FIVEX-656216 format. One line per field, with one value per residue (C-alpha): x, y, z. Coordinates in steps of 0.5 Angstrom, whole numbers, padded with zeros to 4 digits, always signed. Layout:
# FIVEX-656216
u <- c(X/...)
v <- c(Y/...)
w <- c(Z/...)
This chain:
# FIVEX-656216
u <- c(+0150/+0151/+0152/+0158/+0157/+0163/+0166/+0169/+0176/+0173/+0171/+0178/+0181/+0177/+0178/+0185/+0185/+0181/+0185/+0192/+0189/+0186/+0193/+0196/+0191/+0192/+0199/+0205/+0211/+0208/+0212/+0211/+0214/+0217/+0220/+0220/+0214/+0207/+0204/+0208/+0208/+0200/+0200/+0205/+0201/+0195/+0198/+0199/+0192/+0190/+0194/+0194/+0196/+0201/+0207/+0206/+0207/+0210/+0218/+0219/+0223/+0226/+0229/+0235/+0237/+0243/+0241/+0236/+0234/+0239/+0233/+0229/+0234/+0234/+0226/+0226/+0231/+0228/+0221/+0223/+0227/+0220/+0216/+0221/+0220/+0225/+0228/+0230/+0234/+0235/+0241/+0241/+0248/+0249/+0245/+0250/+0256/+0253/+0253/+0245/+0243/+0247/+0248/+0245/+0250/+0249/+0245/+0238/+0241/+0237/+0236/+0230/+0228/+0234/+0230/+0225/+0231/+0233/+0226/+0224/+0231/+0230/+0222/+0225/+0231/+0226/+0221/+0216/+0209/+0206/+0209/+0205/+0205/+0202/+0200/+0194/+0189/+0189/+0196/+0197/+0193/+0197/+0196/+0188/+0188/+0191/+0186/+0188/+0191/+0195/+0198/+0204/+0206/+0213/+0217/+0214/+0211/+0204/+0198/+0193/+0189/+0189/+0187/+0182/+0175/+0175/+0167/+0164/+0171/+0173/+0181/+0183/+0190/+0192/+0198/+0202/+0210/+0214/+0208/+0206/+0202/+0203/+0197/+0195/+0191/+0190/+0188/+0182/+0185/+0187/+0192/+0188/+0185/+0192/+0194/+0187/+0189/+0195/+0193/+0188/+0192/+0198/+0202/+0210/+0212/+0219/+0220/+0222/+0214/+0214/+0216/+0224/+0230/+0234/+0239/+0235/+0236/+0230/+0230/+0224/+0220/+0220/+0226/+0231/+0235/+0242/+0246/+0253/+0249/+0247/+0251/+0250/+0251/+0254/+0247/+0244/+0244/+0244/+0239/+0236/+0229/+0224/+0221/+0217/+0216/+0209/+0212/+0219/+0223/+0230/+0233/+0236/+0228/+0224/+0222/+0220/+0215/+0215/+0211/+0210/+0206/+0211/+0205/+0199/+0194/+0197/+0199/+0192/+0189/+0194/+0193/+0185/+0187/+0191/+0189/+0195/+0197/+0203/+0207/+0207/+0214/+0218/+0222/+0222/+0214/+0216/+0220/+0214/+0206/+0207/+0213/+0210/+0206/+0212/+0216/+0210/+0209/+0216/+0215/+0216/+0212)
v <- c(+0240/+0235/+0228/+0224/+0217/+0212/+0207/+0200/+0204/+0208/+0202/+0198/+0204/+0205/+0198/+0199/+0205/+0202/+0196/+0201/+0204/+0198/+0196/+0202/+0202/+0194/+0194/+0197/+0197/+0195/+0197/+0196/+0191/+0195/+0191/+0197/+0194/+0197/+0193/+0195/+0202/+0202/+0200/+0205/+0211/+0208/+0209/+0216/+0217/+0214/+0218/+0225/+0230/+0227/+0222/+0216/+0213/+0206/+0204/+0202/+0195/+0192/+0185/+0186/+0180/+0184/+0182/+0187/+0191/+0197/+0201/+0199/+0201/+0208/+0208/+0206/+0211/+0217/+0215/+0215/+0221/+0224/+0221/+0223/+0216/+0212/+0206/+0199/+0194/+0187/+0184/+0177/+0178/+0179/+0173/+0169/+0172/+0170/+0164/+0164/+0161/+0158/+0161/+0156/+0154/+0152/+0155/+0156/+0158/+0163/+0168/+0168/+0163/+0166/+0172/+0168/+0167/+0175/+0177/+0173/+0176/+0183/+0182/+0179/+0184/+0190/+0187/+0188/+0186/+0187/+0187/+0190/+0187/+0188/+0181/+0180/+0173/+0174/+0173/+0166/+0160/+0161/+0168/+0166/+0163/+0169/+0173/+0180/+0179/+0173/+0170/+0168/+0163/+0164/+0161/+0166/+0160/+0161/+0155/+0157/+0152/+0155/+0163/+0167/+0168/+0176/+0176/+0184/+0186/+0185/+0184/+0180/+0182/+0179/+0175/+0172/+0174/+0172/+0171/+0177/+0179/+0180/+0184/+0185/+0191/+0190/+0183/+0184/+0188/+0185/+0187/+0190/+0194/+0196/+0199/+0203/+0206/+0207/+0211/+0215/+0217/+0218/+0214/+0214/+0207/+0204/+0204/+0197/+0196/+0199/+0196/+0198/+0194/+0190/+0184/+0178/+0170/+0164/+0161/+0158/+0159/+0167/+0172/+0173/+0179/+0178/+0181/+0179/+0174/+0169/+0163/+0162/+0155/+0154/+0153/+0160/+0165/+0173/+0177/+0184/+0184/+0189/+0187/+0189/+0186/+0185/+0184/+0185/+0182/+0178/+0180/+0173/+0170/+0176/+0174/+0179/+0179/+0181/+0188/+0195/+0198/+0204/+0208/+0206/+0205/+0200/+0196/+0197/+0194/+0188/+0186/+0186/+0181/+0176/+0170/+0168/+0171/+0176/+0170/+0166/+0169/+0168/+0162/+0161/+0159/+0154/+0149/+0146/+0146/+0148/+0152/+0159/+0155/+0151/+0158/+0162/+0156/+0158/+0165/+0168/+0175)
w <- c(+0218/+0213/+0214/+0215/+0212/+0214/+0209/+0210/+0211/+0216/+0220/+0219/+0222/+0228/+0230/+0230/+0234/+0239/+0240/+0240/+0245/+0249/+0248/+0252/+0256/+0259/+0259/+0262/+0257/+0250/+0243/+0236/+0232/+0226/+0220/+0215/+0211/+0209/+0214/+0220/+0217/+0217/+0224/+0226/+0222/+0226/+0232/+0231/+0230/+0236/+0241/+0237/+0238/+0243/+0239/+0239/+0246/+0243/+0242/+0235/+0236/+0230/+0230/+0225/+0222/+0219/+0212/+0210/+0204/+0204/+0202/+0209/+0213/+0211/+0211/+0218/+0221/+0217/+0220/+0227/+0226/+0224/+0229/+0235/+0238/+0241/+0237/+0240/+0235/+0237/+0233/+0230/+0229/+0236/+0238/+0233/+0236/+0243/+0241/+0243/+0236/+0231/+0224/+0218/+0212/+0205/+0199/+0203/+0209/+0212/+0218/+0219/+0224/+0228/+0229/+0234/+0240/+0239/+0239/+0246/+0249/+0248/+0250/+0256/+0258/+0256/+0260/+0254/+0256/+0249/+0243/+0237/+0230/+0223/+0222/+0218/+0218/+0210/+0209/+0211/+0214/+0221/+0222/+0221/+0228/+0231/+0236/+0237/+0243/+0243/+0249/+0250/+0256/+0259/+0254/+0249/+0246/+0242/+0244/+0238/+0242/+0248/+0247/+0250/+0247/+0245/+0245/+0243/+0242/+0249/+0249/+0256/+0257/+0264/+0265/+0269/+0271/+0265/+0260/+0254/+0249/+0242/+0239/+0232/+0230/+0223/+0223/+0219/+0214/+0207/+0203/+0198/+0204/+0206/+0199/+0199/+0205/+0204/+0198/+0201/+0207/+0202/+0207/+0204/+0203/+0201/+0194/+0194/+0193/+0186/+0180/+0179/+0175/+0180/+0180/+0181/+0180/+0180/+0186/+0189/+0184/+0185/+0183/+0189/+0189/+0189/+0194/+0198/+0203/+0197/+0196/+0188/+0185/+0178/+0175/+0177/+0173/+0176/+0171/+0171/+0171/+0172/+0179/+0185/+0193/+0195/+0203/+0205/+0210/+0210/+0203/+0202/+0203/+0200/+0193/+0188/+0182/+0175/+0175/+0171/+0177/+0179/+0182/+0188/+0183/+0179/+0184/+0187/+0180/+0180/+0187/+0186/+0181/+0184/+0188/+0191/+0198/+0199/+0203/+0197/+0195/+0202/+0201/+0208/+0208/+0203/+0207/+0209/+0210/+0217/+0216/+0219/+0224/+0227/+0228/+0231/+0236/+0238/+0239/+0232/+0230)
């Protein structure tokens, strides 16, 4: 028999599969937080591998801002059908209508932080004890503080100074009534790892990640997609640019970059040469130096 040598992607994959199986073993009602972005897609693919030949045992939970890229929703629905799994949609618009949150107004308004209440409400309503996320430590400085099993208190809040040690890949999922966990099986992956894995596994992803012509406007140092949700002032001009998106989220805050990368090989070359993180084009992260960490402490993804 020939020898089989593991490469770094095999090692990352094996670690992630181990984590996903630990989630299934330790929790009663886990879900995958699914945004339609590349990281949640890879996490879902890893769950397929972890439990093959059975189907993915986790429902997909999408916190829907109502301000989505149409391409993302179409991709989500297609994948759910292919996986034959349950989709749970938690609506920010419903939270607004019920008076649970107050919608922001003005040019820089966003529904991003409103997702916190919507997420915590569905976790409580569905008695979810672990939400599996696609967060990676290289994305943003507060992400780097995350444990693989990230404890949340009875208010759904995250205290980075009160997390459990994870020595020798031992994960403690014990919790009291009302508490829950977030789990991040691809924490140790980088953006380049994700793209190399997508290439190797031939994983389908939304077309938004590839360069294409789109109407955009320049705001907060990036190209924001034009949509009916944007409030535009007289000084802003809508133009057509060839752009792609490194990360996907609410369409009002997800900035694109000018690019000619229309296939995965070109994207890998482009990402390998970049020195700024992919969330550098997210308007919500530019509100303050601690914008992401502040949201996470309140219960954000």
